[in-house]
N, C-alpha and C positions, 0 to 999 in steps of 0.2 A: 427858254428858261423853264426848268421843271417846276411844277407846282406841288410835288410830293415832299413833305418835310423830311429832313435828314433823320437818320437813326430810327426810322419806323420800320417795323417788320414788313415783309412782303404781304401784300393784301391791304396794307393801309393802316388799320386800327390794331392796337395791342390786344392780346387774349384777355378775356374776362377773368376775375379772381375766382379761384376754385378752392374752397375750404378743405375738401377731402384730399386734394393733392398736397396742400400744405401739411395736413396731419400725417400723410404717408411719409413725406419728406422728414418731418420731425421724428416720427417713430423710427425710421431707418437710421437717423442720426443717433437716437438713444440706444438702439440695438448695437450699433457700431461701438458706441462708448462702453456699453456693458460687456461686449465681447473683448474689447481691449482690456478692461478691468479684470475680466475672468482669466484671460490669458496671463495677465500679470500675476494674479493670485496663484494660478497653477504653477507658473515658473517659480514663484517664491516658495510654494509648498514643496515642489520637487527639489529645490535647492536645500530646504530644511531637511527633507527626507534623506537626500544624499549626504548631507552633513551628519544626520543622526545615524544612518547606516554605517557611515565611516567610523563613527565613534562606538556605537552599540551593536551594530550588525543587523541584518534583515530578520524579519519575523518568520519562523518556521513552525509547522504544526507539531504538537506533542503526541506521542503514541499512547499516553496514559488514558486519554478519553476513549479511543477506539478499543483498547484492551479491556477497559471496564465494561463497555457495551457488549463486547463479545462474551465476556464472562457472565454477565447478566442474562444474555440470550441463551447461553448453554444451560445455565441453571434453570431458567424458566422452562426450557424444552424438556429437561430431565424431570421436572416436577409435573408438567402436563402429561408426559408419557408414562408416569408412574414409577420411574426408576428411583426417584427420591420422594419420600413422604413429606408432604408440605409441612405438617406439624413438626416433624423432626428437624426439617431445615430451619424453620423459624426459631425453634428452640436453640439450635446450634448458632444461628446468626445472632440472636440476642446476647449470646455469651462472647462470641469471638469477632463481632463486626469491627472492632478497632484494628484488627489485623489487616483489613482492606485499606484503611487509611495509612497504616505503616507501609504496606506494599506500594501504594501510590507514591508516598514520600520517597521510598527507596528508588523507585523508577525515575522520579524527577531528579534525584541526586545522581543517578547513573547518566541521565541525559546531560545534566550540567557538567559532569566530568568529561563526557565526550565532547561537549561544546567547547570546553576550555582548551581542548587539544586542537581545535580547528585553527587554521591560519587566519580565517576571517570570522570574527565573533558573530554569533546569532542570538536571537531571542526566541524563547518558546512561548507559544500562545497559551492562554489560561481559560479557554472556552469550556473546559471540563469541570470547573469549580462548582458549577451548579449540580453536576452529577455527584460530586463528593458531598455536598450539602445534603442531597437527597439520601445518599447512603447513610450518613450520620443520623438523619432524622428517622429513617426506618430502623436503624440499629437501636436507637433509644426507645422507640415504640416496642420493638421485640423484647428488649431487656425489661421494660416495664411489664409486659405481658408475662414474661417468665417469673417475675416476682409476684404477680397477682394470681397466677394460675392455681397455686395451691389453695387460695381462698375461694376462687371461682369454682374449683373442683369440689370443694366441700359443700357447695349448694346441691350437688348431686347426691348427697348422703341422705340422712334420715329425714330432712326437712324439705326435700324436693328441690329440683334445680332452679325453678323460677319462683320460689316462695319468698320474694323480696319483701313483700308487705306484711309478712307474719300473719297470713290468713289462718283461720281455724282449720285444724286437721280433721278430716272425716274418713272413717274406715268402714269397709264393707267386705265380707267374705263371700266369694262366689260359691255356688254349689260344687261339691267335689265331683270331678269327672273321673269315673273309674270304668275302664273298658279293657277287653282282652285284645292283645296285639301279638304279632309273631315274635317269638323269643329272640330272633336275630334281627329285629327291626332296626332301621336307620332313623334315629330320632333327631329332629332339628328343633331347637328352642330359640325363638327370637323375642327378646324382651328389651326394648329400647331404654326403659327406665324402671329400675327396681332390681332387687336381689333375686338370684336364682340358686336354689338349693336342690341337689340331685342325690338320691340314694338308690341303691339297687336291691332287688329282692329275687328270690328263687322262683317266683311265680311269673307267668307270661301276662302280666297285667300292667296297664299304665294308669297311674293315679296322679291327677293334677289338682292341687289345691292353690287357689289364687286369692290373695288378700289385696284388695284395691285400696289405694290411699289417694285422697283428693284434698286440695287446698282451695277452699271456697268460703264465701260469706254466708251461704244458706244451704239448707239440705237439698233444695231443688237444683241449685247450681252444682253441688257435689254429685247428685245423681246423674246429671248430664255427663260429667267427667267419667263416672263409673261406666256408663253405657258406651262411651267413646273408646275407653281403653281396655274393655273387658277381654280376657284371654279366650282364644278359640282353639279347639283341637280338631285337626283334620287328619284322617287316616286313609291312605290310598295304598292298599296292599301292604308291603313291608315298609313303606315310607310314612313317617308320622311327623306332622308339623304342629308345634305348639307356639302360638304367636299372640302377642298383645300389641295394641296400637299405642304409638307414642302420643303423650299429651303433656304439654309444657307445665300444666298445673296439677299433675298427678303422677303416680307410679304404681306398678303392680309387682308385688313380691310373690314369686312362684316357688312352690315346693313340689317337686316332681319325683315320683317313684317309678323306676323303669326295670324291665327284666335285666338280669345281670349280664346276659350275653348281647345286649343291644349296644350299638355304637351311637354315641351321643355327640352332637355338634351344638355348641352354645354360642350365640351372639348376644352379649350383654352390653347395652349401651353405656350406662353411667355407673352402675353399682357393682356389687360383689357377686362372686361365683364360688359356691362350695359344692364339692362332689366327693362321694365316698362309695367304695364297694363295686365300682364298675369293672366289667371283665373284658371289654372289647375296645378299649382305647377311648380317647376323648379329644375333640378339637374345640378350642376356646378362642373367641375374639372378645376382648374386654378392655375396659378402662379402669376398673376398680381393683379391689383385693381379690386374689384367687387363692383358695385353700383346698388342697387335694390330699386324699389319703386312701390307701388300700385300693389302688387302681392297677388293673392288669391291661397290658397292651400299650401302644405308643400314645404319647400325649403331645399335642402340638398347640402352642399358645401364641396368639398374635396380640400384642398390646398396641392399641391405636392411641393417637394423641389425646391426652386427657389426664385424668387423675389416676396415677399408677402408684399404689402404696406398697403392697406386699404380695409376693408370690411365694407360697409355701407348699411343699409336697413331701410326703413321706410314704414309705412302703409302696413304691411303684415298681411293678414288674414289667418294665419296658423302657424304651428310649423316651427322652424328654427333650423337646425342641422349643426354644423361647425366642421370639422375634419381637423387637421393639424395646422401648424404655420401661424400666421398672425400678422403683426406689429401693426396695429391700428384697433379697432373694435368700430363701432358707430351704435347703434340700437335705433329706436324710433317708438312708436305706433305699437307694435307687439301684435296681438290679440291671438296668440298661445304661446307655451312655447319655451324656448331657451335651447339648449344643445350644449356646446362647450368643445372640448378636444384638447389641443395643447398649444404651447408656444406663449405668447403674450408679446413681449419685449416692446411694446409701450404703448398706452393709450386705456382704455376701457371706453365707455360712453353709458349709457342706460337710457331710460325714457319711462314711460307708457307701461309696459309689463304686459299683462293680465294674461298670463300663468306662470308656474313655470320656474325659471331660474337656470340652473346648469352650472357652469364654473369650469373647471379643468385645471390647468396649473402646471408646475413643482414646483411652489411655493405656489399657492393658490387653495383651493377647496372651492367653494361657492354654497350654495343652498338657494334660496328664493322662498317661495310659490307663491307670486305675488308681482309685483313692480309697483304700480300706481304712485310712485314717481320717483326718479332717482338714478343712481349709477355711480360712477367714480372709476377707478382702474388704478394705475400706479406702477412704481417700488417702490415708497415710501409710498403711501397712498391708503386706501380703504375707500370710503365714501358711505353710503346708507341712503337715506332719504325717509320716507313714504312707507316702506314695509308693506305688510299685510300677516299674517300667519307666519309660522315658518321661522327663519333665522338661518343658520348654516354656520359658517366661520372657516376655519383652514388655517393659513398662518404663515409667520415669516418675521421679519425685515420690518414690515409695521406699520404705525399708522392707527388705525381703528376707524372710527367715524360712529356710527349707531344712527340715530335720528328718532323720531316719528315712532318707530317700534311697530306695532299693532299685536304682536304675540310673542310666546316664542322664546328666543334667546340663541344660544350657540356660544361662541367665544373662540378660542384658538390661542394664538400668542406668540411670543418671540422677544425680542430686539425691542420692539415698545410700543406704548401707545394704550390702549383700552378705548373708550368712548361709552357708551350706554345710550340712552334716551328712556325709555319705554313710550308708549302712553296709558298705562292702567295697569290693574292688570295682568301682564304677567310674566311668569317665565324668569329668566336670569341666565345663568351660564357663567362666564368669567374666563379664565385661562391665565395667562401671565407668560412666563418663566423668563423674565427680563424686567421690565417696569411697569409703573403706570396703575391702573385700576380705571376708574371713571364712576359711574353710577348715572343717574338722575331719580328719581322717583317722581310721582305726589304728591302733598302735602296731598291729601286724598287717597294715595295708600293703598293697603291691601297686605302685604308681610311679609314672615318670612325670615329673613336675617341671613346668616352666612358667615364669611369671615376670611381669614388668609393671613398674609404677613410675610415674613422673611426678616429681615434687612430693614424694611420700617416703615412708619407711617400710622395710620388710622385716617381719618378725616370724621366725620359724622354730618349731619345737623339734624338727628333724635335722639330721646332718646334711643340710643342703648348702650349695654354694651361692653366696650373695655377693654381688659386685656392683660397682657404679657409685655415682655421687648424686647428681640431681636426677638423672635417669638411672634407676636401680633395676637389676634383674636378679632372679633366683632360678636355679636349675638343679636338677639332681634326680636320683632314683631312690625309691623306697622299695625294699624287697626285690622282687623280680621285675618290677616296673611294668606290669601288664596293663594297668589302666592309665589313661592319658588325662592329665590335669593341666589346664591352661588358665592363667589368671592375669587380668590386666586392669589398671585403673589410672585415672588422672587425678591429681590433687587428692590422693587418699593413700592409706596404708594397706599393705598386704599382710595378713596374719594366717599362717599355716599352723594349725593346732593339732596336738596329739590327743586322740580320744581313746576310750577303752578298747581293748582287743576284742576281735569278733567272738572269740571263745568265751569271753567273760562279760558279755553285754547284759546278762541277767542281773537284776538288782541284788545287791548283797543283803543277807539277812540283817534285820534291824536288831540292835542290842536291846536287852530288857530295859524297861522304863527305869530311869534313875541311874543307869550304868554310866561310868565315866569313860570318855574317849581318851585312850593313851596313845601317844606318838612314839613309835619305836625309835630307839637311838640310832643315829647315823643315817636315817632315811631323809631324803630331800627330794623335792620335785625336780624334774629335768630342767636344765638351764636352757632358756631360749636364746637363739642367735639373733641379734639385732644389729642392723646397720642402717 
């Protein structure tokens, strides 16, 4: 009979209790329970997703975010490489940044329209919302800077750019520097802060008068500013450099007399430039007012971001080139041509321009072959009188009045009124997106006329054929029909008026004072044809 108890493991005695083994077994049991719970959650979440996708569709990325990033990258690259001026961009952005939000909204509407045509509905991600918020924030900052810039720019005037604390003003005149230089010298003037006034003389002498201005609480502190910003004159052969150093608490006003045949280049940081009598042209880089008179040779002016108030020039014997933004532009008696490119928020006035005129702003593009008459341009109106040669105008939201135009004319406008008075048998093409078109032709004009209006009236003083109801057309020939006149408008009227004959354009003699005007019997004005 065996002496080994039943149910005992081989070896006789049971294994001893092992706490670590017990913990491992417990942990494996907990992990198994957690895995089972996790799998159940995943299955439930997948079921919910499947049900949600079946109802609302899967989530797909939107193209709005990537397109915005590409646009930002392209603009940043153009700014860094110098193709776009940073100041001009932020000025534009502060005014037009809501267009980016409108564009993003239109893109989202287009995506929504495409998604509605899918057999399986989808949802667009909104990860680009943060980018739109940043765009709006930068736009508000740029708009605020545009409103504050005129006041910031005024600090660069007579009281100094950084004279925030109303410090006392100290003045000091430097000794006059008078020396002889070559008559055809190339003179460069660098004055970061302060006015520059240049005059010409018939003598081969250079005279520099500098008046230093400092804003300081003591004479000793003012003297340190005078020493730091003092103007220096360096002559190297025919190259002359007149330079003052920039100081945030001071400015230097320069009065320079140069030989008449010298070519002058001016870089004025914050203040005004005045020049008269120069005979070899002038290059200017400025932020403030520029006044020029009696200049021979070409003039090139670059306006950099800052305070641009007025550019005025008269009696210029050469071409005039303007780059950058300027508030007001006044030009008269210019013997050369004019080329302008930049924003002009104020008024433009021109008269007696012998060469071609080219103006390009964000709103208006204007080309005139010659302007012996005058021109005015502002936010609301464009008026040209007495132009010769071709006239080409493209703009919007302006009333256009062109009178005594001796040349072919092309005008394109919208949300305004177009009026054209031809001074002879010249071609006219006028297009108006929304507004009236009025043309005045001489009584003895020679023209072939065709016109069209949608939702407007046609009124003609000539015997032309008018037809149509909502869409009206006018056509016909006056005289031999040598000139071509094409008119069109939407939501506006066409008016073809009869002007005085070419042979009788001279003003009639005025009756004596107190004489009565009598109307001859039987005389009546020509009846207009209206439909």
